[in-house]
C-alpha positions in Angstrom: 143.8 -56.8 147.8 144.6 -54.9 144.5 148.2 -54.9 143.2 148.2 -51.0 143.4 147.3 -51.1 147.0 150.0 -53.5 147.7 152.6 -51.2 145.9 151.4 -48.3 148.1 151.8 -50.4 151.3 155.2 -51.5 150.1 156.3 -47.6 149.5 154.9 -46.7 152.9 156.7 -49.5 154.7 159.9 -49.1 153.0 159.9 -45.5 153.8 159.1 -45.9 157.3 161.8 -48.5 157.5 164.3 -46.5 155.9 163.9 -43.7 158.2 164.2 -45.8 161.4 167.1 -47.7 160.3 168.7 -44.3 159.1 168.0 -42.8 162.5 169.3 -45.5 164.2 172.3 -45.8 162.1 172.9 -42.1 162.6 172.9 -42.3 166.2 175.7 -45.3 166.2 177.6 -43.2 163.7 177.6 -40.4 166.3 178.8 -42.6 169.0 181.8 -43.7 166.5 182.5 -40.2 165.6 182.8 -39.3 169.4 184.9 -42.3 170.6 188.4 -42.0 169.4 189.2 -45.7 169.7 186.7 -46.6 167.2 186.6 -46.2 163.4 183.8 -44.2 162.3 180.9 -46.7 161.3 180.5 -45.7 157.7 184.2 -46.3 157.1 184.0 -49.7 158.0 182.8 -53.0 155.7 179.5 -53.4 157.8 178.8 -49.7 157.8 179.4 -49.6 153.9 176.9 -52.6 153.6 174.5 -50.6 155.8 174.9 -47.5 153.6 174.1 -49.9 150.6 170.9 -51.0 152.1 169.9 -47.6 152.8 170.4 -46.3 149.4 168.6 -49.5 147.9 165.5 -48.5 150.1 165.6 -45.0 148.8 166.0 -46.3 145.2 163.0 -48.4 145.9 160.9 -45.3 147.1 161.9 -43.2 144.2 161.2 -45.8 141.8 157.8 -46.6 143.4 157.1 -42.6 143.4 157.9 -42.4 139.9 155.4 -45.3 139.2 152.9 -43.3 141.0 152.6 -46.0 143.4 154.6 -44.8 146.4 154.1 -42.4 149.4 155.5 -39.5 147.4 152.5 -38.1 144.9 153.0 -36.1 142.0 151.8 -32.9 144.1 154.2 -33.7 146.8 157.1 -34.1 144.4 158.3 -30.3 144.4 158.2 -30.2 148.1 160.0 -33.6 148.6 162.8 -32.7 146.4 163.2 -29.2 148.0 163.2 -30.7 151.5 165.5 -33.6 150.4 168.2 -31.3 148.8 168.2 -29.3 152.2 168.8 -32.5 154.0 171.7 -33.5 151.6 173.3 -30.2 152.2 172.6 -30.2 155.8 174.5 -33.7 155.9 177.5 -32.1 153.8 177.6 -29.0 156.3 177.4 -30.9 159.4 180.4 -33.0 158.8 182.5 -30.3 159.7 180.8 -29.7 163.0 181.6 -32.8 164.6 184.4 -31.6 166.6 183.3 -28.0 167.1 180.3 -28.2 168.9 179.5 -29.1 172.3 180.5 -33.0 172.9 178.1 -35.1 171.0 175.8 -32.3 169.5 178.1 -31.9 166.5 178.7 -35.7 166.1 174.7 -36.2 166.5 173.9 -33.8 163.4 176.7 -35.3 161.5 175.9 -38.9 161.9 171.9 -38.4 161.9 172.1 -36.1 158.8 174.6 -38.4 156.9 172.7 -41.4 157.3 169.3 -39.6 156.1 171.1 -38.1 153.3 172.4 -41.6 152.2 168.8 -42.8 152.4 166.9 -40.1 150.4 169.7 -39.2 147.9 168.6 -42.0 145.4 165.0 -41.1 145.6 165.9 -37.5 145.0 168.0 -38.3 142.0 165.3 -40.3 140.5 162.5 -38.0 141.2 164.7 -35.0 139.8 165.4 -37.0 136.6 161.6 -37.4 136.3 160.9 -33.8 136.8 163.1 -32.9 134.2 162.0 -35.4 131.8 158.6 -33.8 132.5 159.4 -30.4 132.2 161.3 -31.3 128.8 158.7 -33.4 127.1 156.3 -30.4 127.2 158.5 -28.3 124.9 
């Protein structure tokens, strides 16, 4: 197997693994938001470590995409950036909804969007820097 194929597989599996972990952690975060006797998951030491793992996986995905060996191609970068920015904004907006909506719905939206935002934010930052660099070097 060529090295390029291995890097693409690593990027694909990292992306799928990150999404799966972010969804599971988001569900647990929603549970901890709803139960008043437990501190919110991302406020604990374990939650902080999980957030770091999600961020590192997101950074790996962003670096692989910049190298042209990840799941996000140059053609898909603008769409990924736009969708990811919407996701990060959604994560910030839903934080205020955790107690206002019907039981569990606000917390579910807040928990999942927060963990997905932690996951995609490093990739967005890296790809945005590359996009700005590419636009600036053509001047």
